[in-house]
N, CA, C and O of each residue as an XYZ file, in Angstrom:
876
protein
N     102.284     81.924     71.254
C     102.469     82.735     72.615
C     101.273     82.088     73.607
O     100.087     82.412     73.543
N     101.781     81.208     74.435
C     100.603     80.838     75.572
C      99.452     82.084     76.307
O      99.686     83.210     76.746
N      98.518     81.514     76.230
C      97.598     82.107     76.688
C      97.488     81.867     78.220
O      96.921     80.908     78.743
N      98.376     83.303     79.114
C      98.624     82.707     80.614
C      97.770     82.810     81.495
O      97.533     81.995     82.387
N      97.256     83.827     81.293
C      95.443     84.014     81.497
C      94.357     83.242     81.662
O      93.436     83.375     82.469
N      94.547     82.355     80.769
C      93.447     81.665     80.906
C      93.954     80.332     81.426
O      93.073     79.599     81.875
N      95.132     79.895     81.453
C      96.059     78.881     81.391
C      95.618     79.029     83.303
O      94.972     78.145     83.865
N      96.018     80.030     83.884
C      95.788     80.216     85.287
C      94.435     80.261     85.851
O      94.136     79.845     86.970
N      93.571     80.838     84.931
C      92.313     81.160     85.472
C      91.249     79.543     85.450
O      90.083     79.422     85.825
N      91.774     78.945     85.124
C      91.245     77.435     84.873
C      91.999     76.491     86.111
O      91.928     75.278     86.311
N      92.722     77.526     86.825
C      93.451     76.698     87.494
C      93.047     76.205     88.468
O      93.074     77.204     89.188
N      92.551     75.158     89.305
C      92.231     74.413     90.614
C      93.148     74.427     91.902
O      93.834     75.389     92.248
N      93.076     73.467     92.423
C      94.172     72.981     93.623
C      95.365     72.357     92.592
O      96.557     72.635     92.727
N      94.836     71.473     91.548
C      95.708     70.473     91.028
C      96.431     71.948     89.822
O      95.681     72.648     89.142
N      98.084     72.114     89.841
C      99.064     72.747     89.109
C      99.255     72.156     88.050
O      99.815     72.936     87.280
N      99.019     70.774     87.396
C     100.092     69.850     86.361
C     100.017     71.173     85.327
O     100.915     72.016     85.339
N      98.910     71.266     84.473
C      98.854     71.935     83.450
C      99.615     73.417     83.418
O      99.998     73.854     82.332
N      99.822     74.184     84.658
C     100.690     75.144     84.698
C     102.000     74.670     84.820
O     103.070     75.012     84.317
N     101.713     73.935     85.488
C     103.767     73.336     85.659
C     104.196     72.643     84.466
O     105.413     72.462     84.483
N     103.615     72.186     83.423
C     103.967     71.093     82.061
C     103.808     72.769     81.373
O     104.617     72.884     80.452
N     103.086     73.900     81.562
C     103.123     74.901     80.792
C     104.931     75.668     81.004
O     105.762     75.853     80.115
N     105.024     75.906     82.190
C     106.102     76.316     82.351
C     107.171     75.695     82.035
O     108.129     76.416     81.754
N     107.350     74.341     81.981
C     108.027     73.966     81.577
C     108.538     74.012     80.179
O     109.724     73.812     79.914
N     107.519     74.310     79.183
C     107.766     74.253     78.105
C     108.128     75.410     77.557
O     108.633     75.353     76.436
N     107.946     76.860     78.272
C     108.745     77.645     78.363
C     109.647     77.394     78.354
O     110.303     77.321     77.315
N     110.202     77.086     79.777
C     111.471     77.475     79.922
C     112.568     76.689     79.111
O     113.699     77.174     79.084
N     112.211     75.020     78.171
C     112.476     74.657     77.192
C     112.612     75.443     75.877
O     113.569     75.194     75.145
N     111.887     76.192     75.603
C     112.018     77.285     74.372
C     113.134     77.732     74.706
O     114.114     77.431     74.024
N     113.283     78.667     75.982
C     114.026     79.505     75.876
C     115.777     79.055     76.231
O     116.706     79.765     76.616
N     115.724     77.706     75.937
C     117.229     77.183     75.703
C     117.591     76.924     77.404
O     118.797     77.155     77.485
N     117.243     76.673     78.326
C     117.572     76.415     79.246
C     117.369     74.348     79.800
O     116.756     73.615     79.023
N     117.957     73.761     81.121
C     117.802     72.784     81.221
C     117.207     72.814     82.015
O     117.212     73.833     82.705
N     116.283     71.602     82.386
C     115.794     71.170     83.884
C     115.637     70.052     83.658
O     114.936     69.688     82.714
N     116.335     69.102     84.577
C     116.069     67.919     84.443
C     116.301     66.675     86.034
O     116.507     67.328     87.057
N     116.288     65.647     86.189
C     116.839     64.804     87.369
C     118.491     64.769     87.423
O     119.130     64.390     88.404
N     119.022     65.205     86.265
C     120.699     65.418     86.485
C     120.776     66.823     87.210
O     121.650     66.877     88.076
N     120.059     67.920     87.028
C     120.613     68.956     87.832
C     119.516     69.100     88.576
O     119.271     70.296     88.417
N     118.527     68.586     89.428
C     117.582     68.999     89.687
C     118.584     69.717     91.253
O     118.624     70.914     91.537
N     119.116     68.858     91.850
C     119.413     69.516     93.061
C     120.396     70.987     92.895
O     120.739     71.582     93.916
N     120.742     71.421     91.718
C     120.996     72.691     91.276
C     119.847     74.005     91.481
O     119.912     75.090     92.058
N     118.434     73.070     90.441
C     117.951     73.971     90.472
C     116.839     73.948     91.989
O     115.817     74.633     91.968
N     117.199     73.079     93.257
C     116.524     73.311     94.238
C     117.079     74.813     94.939
O     116.419     75.708     95.465
N     118.709     74.682     94.696
C     118.685     75.411     95.277
C     119.044     76.961     94.540
O     119.747     77.883     94.953
N     118.517     76.863     93.711
C     118.080     78.363     92.554
C     116.834     78.830     93.354
O     116.708     80.022     93.634
N     116.215     78.212     93.602
C     115.131     78.548     94.537
C     115.444     79.252     95.752
O     114.902     80.325     96.017
N     116.365     78.657     96.571
C     116.768     79.303     97.810
C     117.279     80.459     97.375
O     117.046     81.406     98.126
N     117.912     80.704     96.390
C     118.369     82.305     96.048
C     117.059     83.196     96.009
O     116.895     84.164     96.751
N     115.969     82.680     94.880
C     114.819     83.798     95.444
C     114.275     83.989     96.254
O     113.542     84.977     96.297
N     114.353     83.389     96.958
C     113.862     83.378     98.737
C     114.431     84.225     99.116
O     113.821     85.133     99.680
N     116.048     84.287     98.942
C     116.894     85.437     99.174
C     116.499     86.721     98.981
O     116.651     87.741     99.652
N     115.963     86.491     97.940
C     115.490     88.042     97.320
C     114.349     88.268     97.615
O     114.021     89.435     97.826
N     113.411     87.226     97.717
C     112.397     87.635     98.743
C     112.734     88.821     99.868
O     112.388     90.002     99.907
N     113.505     88.066    100.713
C     114.258     88.529    102.153
C     114.367     90.265    101.733
O     113.759     91.194    102.264
N     115.341     90.308    100.620
C     115.788     91.913    100.611
C     114.805     92.961    100.210
O     114.931     94.167    100.424
N     113.421     92.137     99.368
C     112.489     93.093     99.269
C     111.972     93.428    100.334
O     111.719     94.560    100.744
N     111.766     92.200    100.917
C     110.660     92.843    102.336
C     111.353     93.944    103.215
O     110.809     95.018    103.472
N     113.006     93.466    103.795
C     113.499     94.541    103.959
C     113.316     95.772    103.489
O     112.985     96.672    104.261
N     113.500     95.993    102.167
C     113.640     97.286    101.523
C     112.403     97.784    101.573
O     112.164     98.985    101.697
N     111.396     96.725    101.462
C     109.982     97.589    101.873
C     110.001     98.122    103.367
O     110.085     99.343    103.502
N     109.940     97.413    104.383
C     109.932     98.037    105.534
C     110.745     98.824    105.909
O     110.494     99.370    106.983
N     112.094     99.221    105.159
C     112.529    100.369    105.146
C     111.853    101.780    104.770
O     111.895    102.878    105.325
N     111.248    101.338    103.668
C     110.543    102.812    103.335
C     109.608    102.905    103.936
O     108.845    103.713    103.406
N     109.026    102.261    105.290
C     108.119    102.270    105.723
C     108.283    103.300    106.860
O     107.530    104.241    107.109
N     109.425    102.936    107.507
C     110.177    103.813    108.336
C     110.511    104.652    108.286
O     110.617    105.368    109.282
N     111.037    105.203    106.479
C     111.220    106.545    106.115
C     109.919    107.488    105.546
O     109.913    108.697    105.317
N     108.988    106.647    105.425
C     107.720    107.642    105.359
C     107.328    108.096    106.875
O     106.783    109.155    107.188
N     107.670    107.217    107.599
C     107.460    107.775    108.857
C     108.265    108.877    109.648
O     107.859    109.546    110.597
N     109.431    108.909    109.072
C     110.273    110.404    109.102
C     110.682    111.572    108.289
O     111.498    112.490    108.356
N     109.644    111.083    107.390
C     109.458    112.328    105.921
C     108.914    113.501    106.804
O     108.108    113.487    107.735
N     109.571    114.462    106.248
C     109.897    116.045    107.179
C     109.014    116.915    106.121
O     108.479    117.977    106.439
N     108.957    116.523    105.246
C     108.234    117.489    103.872
C     106.965    116.439    102.866
O     107.159    115.224    102.916
N     106.256    116.730    102.370
C     105.586    116.237    101.039
C     106.337    115.915     99.860
O     105.885    114.919     99.294
N     107.346    116.434     99.299
C     108.867    115.423     98.369
C     109.141    114.371     99.541
O     108.433    113.366     99.587
N     109.883    114.519    100.240
C     110.294    112.845    100.660
C     108.945    112.001    100.894
O     108.701    111.067    100.130
N     108.464    112.177    101.468
C     107.187    111.781    101.675
C     106.443    111.307    100.458
O     105.671    110.423    100.828
N     106.358    111.487     99.348
C     106.214    110.815     98.263
C     107.285    109.981     97.634
O     106.939    108.885     97.194
N     108.441    110.316     97.538
C     109.702    109.924     97.080
C     109.797    108.638     98.067
O     110.006    107.647     97.368
N     109.736    108.375     99.141
C     109.317    106.884     99.915
C     108.085    106.349     99.773
O     107.960    105.129     99.882
N     107.050    107.112     99.525
C     106.277    106.383     99.048
C     105.915    105.416     97.661
O     105.194    104.465     97.358
N     106.893    106.304     97.060
C     107.205    105.803     95.393
C     108.190    104.673     95.912
O     108.543    104.035     94.920
N     108.623    104.299     96.755
C     109.865    103.469     96.862
C     109.736    102.204     97.311
O     110.491    101.262     97.070
N     108.016    102.211     98.474
C     107.630    101.505     98.668
C     106.852    100.449     98.041
O     106.688     99.240     98.203
N     106.337    101.577     97.081
C     105.584    100.737     96.036
C     106.252     99.837     95.302
O     105.971     98.643     95.204
N     107.343    100.541     94.665
C     108.385     99.195     94.127
C     109.144     98.413     94.953
O     109.884     97.594     94.407
N     109.129     98.479     96.134
C     109.977     97.448     96.991
C     108.607     96.415     97.199
O     108.946     95.237     97.090
N     107.604     96.540     97.386
C     106.481     95.619     97.325
C     106.064     94.638     96.426
O     105.773     93.442     96.384
N     106.178     95.888     95.543
C     105.800     95.062     93.364
C     107.187     94.153     93.592
O     106.947     92.960     93.403
N     108.972     94.497     94.054
C     109.428     93.656     94.002
C     109.549     92.579     94.813
O     110.291     91.660     94.463
N     108.925     92.524     95.882
C     108.710     91.363     96.774
C     107.603     90.481     96.642
O     107.528     89.381     97.190
N     106.734     90.997     95.893
C     105.583     90.094     95.201
C     106.408     89.161     94.046
O     106.481     87.934     93.995
N     106.881     89.969     93.320
C     107.749     89.155     91.658
C     108.367     88.433     92.407
O     107.854     87.321     92.540
N     109.590     88.670     93.154
C     110.487     87.292     93.511
C     109.538     86.316     94.323
O     109.856     85.208     93.891
N     108.267     86.087     95.529
C     107.223     85.182     95.645
C     106.961     84.590     94.459
O     106.634     83.404     94.513
N     107.041     85.299     93.026
C     106.588     84.861     91.963
C     107.483     83.616     90.993
O     107.250     82.588     90.357
N     108.436     84.350     91.315
C     109.945     83.882     90.808
C     110.145     82.371     91.495
O     110.386     81.399     90.779
N     110.053     82.286     92.611
C     109.830     81.365     93.651
C     108.825     79.700     92.694
O     108.977     78.533     92.333
N     108.187     80.447     92.729
C     106.813     79.802     91.884
C     107.156     79.084     90.450
O     107.364     77.876     90.330
N     107.175     79.939     89.500
C     107.856     79.894     88.578
C     109.269     78.483     88.526
O     109.263     77.455     87.849
N     110.171     78.902     89.361
C     111.177     77.763     89.446
C     110.428     76.431     89.816
O     110.663     75.393     89.197
N     109.470     76.496     90.902
C     109.150     75.060     91.655
C     108.200     74.684     90.415
O     108.074     73.460     90.423
N     107.421     75.308     89.261
C     106.705     75.196     88.467
C     107.336     74.142     87.649
O     106.962     72.983     87.467
N     108.405     74.793     87.173
C     109.258     74.326     86.472
C     110.164     73.205     86.859
O     110.794     72.501     86.070
N     110.162     73.150     87.660
C     110.921     71.532     88.578
C     109.909     70.133     88.602
O     110.186     68.938     88.498
N     108.730     70.790     88.773
C     107.349     70.040     88.664
C     107.079     69.584     87.325
O     106.726     68.434     87.068
N     107.272     70.626     86.356
C     106.626     69.780     85.104
C     107.829     69.494     83.987
O     107.865     69.058     82.836
N     108.730     69.949     84.899
C     110.132     68.571     84.042
C     110.136     67.780     84.596
O     109.966     66.880     83.774
N     110.239     67.198     85.841
C     110.361     65.855     86.405
C     108.764     64.910     86.650
O     108.522     63.782     87.078
N     108.048     65.857     86.215
C     106.526     64.812     86.046
C     106.410     64.803     87.697
O     106.751     63.720     88.171
N     106.151     65.425     88.306
C     106.454     65.735     89.755
C     104.782     66.264     90.365
O     104.610     67.476     90.494
N     104.102     65.702     90.569
C     102.567     66.735     90.503
C     102.485     67.369     91.947
O     102.804     66.806     92.994
N     102.171     68.188     91.851
C     101.701     69.847     92.498
C     100.661     70.037     92.743
O      99.677     69.728     92.071
N     100.715     70.815     94.187
C      98.995     71.099     93.770
C      99.196     72.862     94.712
O     100.165     72.863     95.471
N      98.358     74.245     94.671
C      98.362     75.060     95.065
C      97.597     75.215     95.898
O      96.379     75.118     95.748
N      98.233     75.513     97.035
C      96.503     75.943     98.385
C      97.421     76.704     99.122
O      98.255     76.187     99.865
N      97.268     78.268     98.895
C      97.502     79.279     99.396
C      98.026     79.477    100.556
O      96.997     79.961    101.028
N      98.795     79.518    101.470
C      98.483     79.602    102.780
C      98.892     80.749    103.654
O     100.066     80.982    103.939
N      98.088     81.302    103.976
C      97.363     82.213    104.792
C      98.191     82.437    106.240
O      97.964     81.481    106.982
N      99.125     83.475    106.878
C      99.386     84.141    107.388
C      99.013     84.814    108.314
O      98.896     84.391    109.464
N      98.850     85.599    108.059
C      97.604     86.662    108.347
C      96.383     86.345    108.423
O      95.764     85.537    107.730
N      95.916     87.182    109.535
C      94.757     86.728    109.800
C      93.576     87.892    109.752
O      94.272     88.899    109.622
N      92.182     88.358    109.782
C      91.248     88.963    109.578
C      92.096     90.681    109.926
O      92.321     91.673    109.232
N      92.300     90.386    111.047
C      92.528     91.619    111.536
C      94.061     92.704    111.052
O      94.233     93.920    111.137
N      95.041     91.484    110.500
C      96.125     91.908    110.024
C      96.034     92.715    108.087
O      96.445     92.214    107.041
N      95.329     94.073    108.322
C      95.276     94.562    107.349
C      96.146     95.411    106.922
O      96.043     95.789    105.755
N      97.171     95.898    107.724
C      98.038     96.571    107.565
C      99.139     96.070    106.651
O      99.842     95.093    106.909
N      99.230     96.817    105.566
C     100.688     96.283    104.941
C     102.276     95.942    105.641
O     102.848     94.860    105.509
N     102.731     96.924    106.272
C     103.324     96.617    107.373
C     103.388     95.661    108.431
O     104.332     95.088    108.975
N     101.991     95.627    108.611
C     102.369     94.206    109.711
C     102.479     93.112    109.059
O     103.301     92.319    109.517
N     101.872     92.783    108.063
C     102.083     91.683    107.094
C     103.500     91.347    106.746
O     104.153     90.349    107.051
N     103.868     92.508    105.968
C     105.426     92.340    106.186
C     106.724     92.322    106.900
O     107.819     91.916    106.510
N     106.411     92.791    107.903
C     107.418     92.479    109.720
C     107.353     91.500    110.178
O     108.220     90.959    110.864
N     105.696     90.839    109.713
C     105.738     89.749    111.236
C     105.199     88.140    110.237
O     104.884     87.072    110.763
N     105.229     88.374    109.029
C     105.386     86.864    108.495
C     106.537     86.987    107.273
O     107.061     85.912    106.981
N     106.984     88.141    106.541
C     107.890     87.902    105.283
C     109.290     87.139    105.674
O     109.968     86.584    104.810
N     109.582     87.161    106.783
C     110.924     86.327    107.291
C     110.198     85.137    107.092
O     110.430     84.412    106.125
N     109.068     84.799    108.196
C     108.755     83.438    108.586
C     108.424     83.068    107.482
O     108.904     81.950    107.292
N     107.657     83.528    106.351
C     107.408     82.595    104.941
C     109.014     81.945    104.552
O     109.374     80.789    104.333
N     109.746     83.206    104.577
C     110.670     82.525    103.952
C     111.236     81.004    105.082
O     110.761     79.869    105.047
N     112.189     81.440    105.850
C     112.410     80.203    106.581
C     111.854     78.813    106.646
O     112.539     77.838    106.953
N     110.464     78.764    106.315
C     109.674     78.046    105.898
C     110.141     77.127    105.012
O     110.517     75.962    105.136
N     110.005     78.178    103.723
C     110.321     77.469    102.491
C     111.872     76.745    102.250
O     112.161     75.716    101.639
N     112.870     77.872    103.102
C     114.168     77.005    103.638
C     113.792     75.431    103.838
O     113.802     74.345    103.258
N     113.425     76.130    105.176
C     113.375     74.268    105.681
C     112.995     73.035    104.517
O     113.540     71.990    104.163
N     111.473     73.938    104.059
C     110.999     72.447    102.905
C     111.756     72.066    102.219
O     111.813     70.854    102.010
N     112.859     73.177    101.443
C     113.640     73.074    100.506
C     114.664     71.887    100.784
O     114.804     70.843    100.146
N     115.303     72.311    101.849
C     116.141     71.399    102.887
C     115.657     69.963    102.774
O     116.225     68.967    102.327
N     114.446     70.133    103.304
C     113.575     68.790    103.057
C     113.687     67.734    101.964
O     113.955     66.538    102.078
N     113.437     68.410    100.948
C     113.628     68.301     99.660
C     114.866     67.799     98.969
O     114.965     67.034     98.010
N     115.653     68.321     99.577
C     117.354     67.824     98.998
C     117.297     66.339     99.714
O     117.781     65.385     99.105
N     116.737     66.163    100.937
C     117.026     65.282    101.469
C     116.306     64.097    100.832
O     116.960     63.077    100.615
N     114.974     64.150    100.506
C     114.487     63.167     99.679
C     114.969     63.048     98.012
O     114.690     62.121     97.251
N     115.812     64.331     97.685
C     116.201     64.047     95.929
C     117.579     62.805     96.427
O     118.000     61.931     95.669
N     117.952     62.986     97.512
C     119.233     61.899     97.515
C     118.359     60.331     97.712
O     119.096     59.392     97.413
N     117.869     60.181     97.865
C     116.782     58.675     98.583
C     116.018     58.774     96.940
O     115.854     57.625     96.527
N     115.615     59.634     96.113
C     115.156     59.569     94.742
C     115.884     58.703     93.724
O     115.464     57.663     93.216
N     117.222     59.402     93.482
C     117.777     59.624     92.169
C     118.719     58.078     92.360
O     119.155     57.599     93.407
N     118.822     57.584     91.065
C     119.431     56.818     90.502
C     120.554     56.044     89.318
O     120.223     54.974     88.807
N     121.839     56.687     88.978
C     122.470     56.997     87.992
C     122.321     55.072     86.990
O     122.660     54.002     87.495
N     121.756     55.259     85.629
C     121.993     54.214     84.977
C     123.201     53.532     84.552
O     124.192     54.193     84.865
N     123.485     52.417     83.934
C     124.342     52.172     82.835
C     124.749     53.095     82.055
O     125.961     53.012     81.858
N     124.104     54.184     81.375
C     124.339     54.699     80.773
C     124.692     56.382     81.190
O     124.995     57.226     80.347
N     124.608     56.575     82.270
C     124.996     58.035     83.638
C     123.235     58.707     83.468
O     123.033     59.853     83.868
N     122.420     58.134     83.043
C     121.717     58.587     83.108
C     120.839     58.540     84.747
O     120.773     57.506     85.412
N     120.132     60.070     85.247
C     119.471     60.389     86.322
C     118.500     60.199     86.281
O     117.788     60.972     85.641
N     117.976     59.151     86.888
C     116.461     59.319     86.703
C     115.948     58.566     88.362
O     116.766     58.106     89.158
N     114.249     58.598     88.618
C     113.913     58.057     90.205
C     114.190     56.941     89.975
O     114.249     56.410     88.865
N     114.427     56.378     91.214
C     114.342     55.241     91.145
C     113.155     54.634     92.143
O     112.992     53.415     92.080
N     112.490     55.232     92.866
C     111.757     55.142     93.897
C     110.050     55.970     93.794
O     110.069     56.793     94.709
N     109.209     56.022     93.355
C     107.989     56.670     93.229
C     107.625     57.178     94.474
O     107.237     58.342     94.574
N     107.725     56.272     95.639
C     106.963     56.901     96.932
C     107.964     58.021     97.223
O     107.425     59.092     97.499
N     109.318     58.012     97.224
C     109.619     59.334     97.710
C     109.477     60.642     96.769
O     109.415     61.791     97.206
N     109.422     60.140     94.900
C     108.170     61.158     94.582
C     107.088     61.820     95.002
O     106.736     62.999     95.019
N     106.612     60.729     95.356
C     105.242     61.501     96.001
C     105.447     62.356     97.191
O     104.717     63.337     97.336
N     106.633     62.003     98.308
C     106.967     63.129     99.266
C     107.495     64.094     98.697
O     107.213     65.211     99.130
N     108.341     63.984     97.651
C     108.722     65.250     96.959
C     107.604     66.185     96.531
O     107.847     67.359     96.809
N     106.416     65.965     95.914
C     105.165     66.484     95.377
C     104.748     67.152     96.793
O     104.296     68.296     96.747
N     104.826     66.741     97.596
C     104.234     67.479     98.671
C     105.155     68.253     99.676
O     104.741     68.756    100.721
N     106.254     68.286     99.307
C     106.840     69.184    100.286
C     107.071     70.446     98.760
O     106.879     71.592     99.165
N     107.369     70.406     97.447
C     107.433     71.196     96.303
C     105.379     72.079     96.678
O     105.165     73.195     97.153
N     104.598     71.309     96.350
C     103.652     71.702     97.149
C     103.412     72.719     98.248
O     102.929     73.850     98.203
N     103.835     72.074     99.137
C     103.886     72.950    100.319
C     104.810     74.572    100.133
O     104.453     75.515    100.840
N     105.712     74.707     99.366
C     106.793     75.639     98.890
C     105.873     76.564     97.634
O     106.340     77.611     97.185
N     105.211     76.290     97.403
C     104.418     77.017     96.319
C     102.834     77.612     97.200
O     102.238     78.630     96.849
N     102.466     76.863     98.165
C     101.273     77.395     99.147
C     101.925     78.137     99.667
O     101.508     79.264     99.399
N     102.986     78.174    100.467
C     103.299     79.341    101.183
C     103.828     80.666    100.047
O     103.476     81.822    100.281
N     104.389     80.448     99.258
C     104.661     81.571     98.394
C     103.215     82.509     97.934
O     102.984     83.718     97.904
N     102.399     81.270     97.601
C     100.940     81.709     97.112
C     100.217     82.933     98.394
O      99.626     84.008     98.502
N     100.648     82.100     98.956
C      99.941     82.784    100.207
C     100.438     84.262    100.663
O      99.786     85.167    101.183
N     101.595     84.216    100.352
C     102.907     85.455    100.457
C     102.231     86.507     99.913
O     102.115     87.631    100.402
N     101.676     85.996     98.617
C     101.472     87.009     97.350
C     100.061     87.560     98.012
O      99.829     88.709     98.388
N      99.256     86.501     98.042
C      97.451     86.625     98.086
C      97.378     87.530     99.952
O      96.256     87.895    100.304
N      98.482     87.773    100.863
C      98.434     88.552    102.582
C      98.565     89.591    102.333
O      98.166     90.387    103.183
N      99.211     90.180    100.998
C      99.096     91.357    100.191
C      98.276     91.922     99.672
O      98.677     92.979     99.184
N      97.192     91.705     99.522
C      96.264     91.866     98.799
C      96.166     91.672     96.862
O      95.344     92.101     96.052
N      97.422     90.831     96.699
C      97.346     90.264     95.207
C      96.443     89.190     95.352
O      95.743     88.840     96.302
N      96.642     88.613     93.901
C      95.834     87.638     93.364
C      97.329     86.763     92.766
O      97.915     86.993     91.709
N      97.696     85.700     93.838
C      98.726     84.891     93.061
C      98.554     84.504     91.373
O      99.497     84.389     90.590
N      97.173     84.346     91.056
C      97.325     83.759     89.946
C      97.447     84.715     88.591
O      97.704     84.316     87.455
N      97.246     85.809     88.929
C      97.240     87.184     88.369
C      98.802     87.589     88.139
O      99.260     87.918     87.045
N      99.457     87.519     89.216
C     100.687     87.705     89.277
C     101.553     86.918     88.244
O     102.309     87.386     87.392
N     101.327     85.891     88.461
C     102.224     84.454     87.836
C     101.122     84.617     86.191
O     101.596     84.068     85.197
N     100.535     84.931     86.123
C     100.114     85.190     84.362
C     101.052     86.564     83.887
O     101.626     86.761     82.816
N     100.968     87.488     85.196
C     101.788     88.210     84.186
C     103.270     88.456     84.307
O     103.909     88.997     83.405
N     103.760     88.081     85.345
C     105.079     86.966     84.965
C     105.073     86.673     84.078
O     105.576     87.638     83.502
N     104.809     85.781     83.171
C     104.750     84.234     82.355
C     104.684     85.410     81.096
O     105.588     85.285     80.270
N     103.987     86.223     80.926
C     103.591     86.992     79.832
C     104.852     87.923     79.656
O     105.308     87.988     78.515
N     105.428     88.601     80.584
C     106.656     88.763     80.380
C     107.684     88.024     79.806
O     108.283     88.278     78.761
N     107.871     86.935     80.695
C     108.817     86.262     80.450
C     109.059     85.631     78.724
O     110.155     85.532     78.172
N     107.772     85.283     78.144
C     107.033     85.239     76.827
C     108.059     86.033     76.084
O     108.974     85.409     75.546
N     108.025     87.030     76.012
C     108.416     87.612     75.481
C     110.251     88.262     75.216
O     110.796     89.049     74.442
N     110.601     87.538     76.155
C     112.282     87.822     76.375
C     112.662     87.197     75.214
O     111.934     86.470     74.538
N     113.740     87.467     74.999
C     114.695     86.428     73.930
C     115.792     85.591     75.038
O     116.269     85.732     76.164
N     115.824     84.532     73.750
C     116.385     82.986     74.862
C     117.923     83.788     75.172
O     118.674     84.458     74.463
N     117.949     83.393     76.443
C     119.262     83.601     76.911
C     120.445     82.786     76.525
O     120.304     81.566     76.451
N     121.874     83.464     76.211
C     123.145     82.719     75.376
C     124.135     82.949     77.186
O     124.049     83.599     78.228
N     124.925     81.986     76.580
C     126.343     81.504     77.737
C     125.374     80.438     79.195
O     124.430     79.659     79.065
N     125.886     80.729     80.051
C     125.577     79.754     80.939
C     124.011     79.785     81.601
O     123.473     80.596     82.355
N     123.510     78.480     80.948
C     121.896     78.150     81.029
C     121.992     77.778     82.912
O     122.723     77.162     83.687
N     120.872     78.524     82.942
C     120.076     78.211     84.748
C     119.067     77.769     84.965
O     118.692     77.629     86.129
């Protein structure tokens, strides 16, 4: 098992090593990521973003339920639900990062992680951060992924043997910029909640390492 805490701890802006290790983990689990299914994998990142939104909406609803709680038992129930939904929200952003890291590591696309904070120093309340910024982040990620899809169409070329491969490394550099931007937004979404994206990424991958390889449809 890889030492994810160590791998993530030494990560600076350059995320090449963590992308490589993430791709190794994916391959060991029996899944495939390559230029052949790159577009499909980009769309799977979009599905993760939709789950980010679901987590944010559930957390916001819990905030509203807490304010309307009529007794201590209801307050505790809604507070516990809030903790669960916030944890899910954070985990879904990490899932976004895992999928992007796998794409980068599998297709040799250089990426960097520069967490992008949307909350300013006065935004200390969890509810404010979620309400004001969660969907803004999601919309930006979807926009970036759409740009990435446009770039992808300019990148790939099928050779005589039917193998899809990059035809223009200039466009690969452009894809690097889009994927790095997605990573920065996702990492910022975690950090803005007072969590460390590095710690959360390591925790997620430690859990993933312990899972058995899946069978059936691989994605």
